[in-house]
Structures are given as structure tokens and as C-alpha cells.
N, C-alpha and C positions, 0 to 999 in steps of 0.2 A: 505493499500500501504507498503513496508517493502523498503529500503532503507540503502544499506549497505557504508559506507566506512572503508576508509585504508589511515592511515600516514606512512609517514616509514620515518626514523629519524636512525641517526647513533650512537642512543643505543637499539632504541625500535621499533618495531613498535604494534601500536593499531589503530588493526582494531572491527567497533560498527554497528549494525544495528537498526534501529528509522524504524517511523514514516512521516507520509506529515507533521506532526502536530511539528516535531522536536523534540521527546520526545526518548531517550537512550531507546529502548529495551534489548539491551544484549552488554558491550565492555569486551575487551579483552585486554592486554600486554604484547606483548615476545620478548627476546632479539632478536635485531638482532645478526644472524649468517652471515651461505652461505643462497646464494638464494635457498640451493637446501631442510635447516634445513627449514627456513623459511617460506618459498610461500608454503608447506605443511600444516600448521596451520593454515597460514590463513586461506587457500582455505577451511582448513576440518569444519574453523569455521562459514566461509558466505554462504559454502552450508546444510547448516542446517535449513535455513530461505530463503522461495521462493522469492527472491529479485526482484525488480524491476528495479531498479538502480542501480548504484554506482560512489562515488567520491572516487580520492587519490590525498595527496598530501605529495608531496617526496621533504623530507627537506635532505635527508641522501648521502652518497657515492653513486654517479654515479653506472649507469650499476647492483643494484641491483634487482628493478622489471622489 
């Protein structure tokens, strides 16, 4: 089972994919810019995997996600 994670912040987004044992398979970090620039990069990364669930932590500017 693969799980996705997104952490949004004022300066960067981190996205990761891991398994049910808490092991990270892959992770990326990209700068926070605009939703039109940032979200396609996050989705492109996550869509490489068959994710069964996702968690989001949002600590940056409101309305970005």
C-alpha cells in the first residue's frame, strides 16, 4: 500500500510517497510560488504512483491549496 503526503509552507512544498510501514519511497521539495505553478508539479509527482490515501499539512499562505 502506498500513501502520499503533502506539506505546504510559505517558502516550499514537500511531497512524499511512502508505505504503510512509514518508509519513504521518494520525496521532492519545490519552492512555493503560485497555485498555477506549484500544484501541477506536486500532482505530476504524486500521479507517478498508485496512492491509496493522502495526508496534507498546511502551514503557509492561506488559499494556496
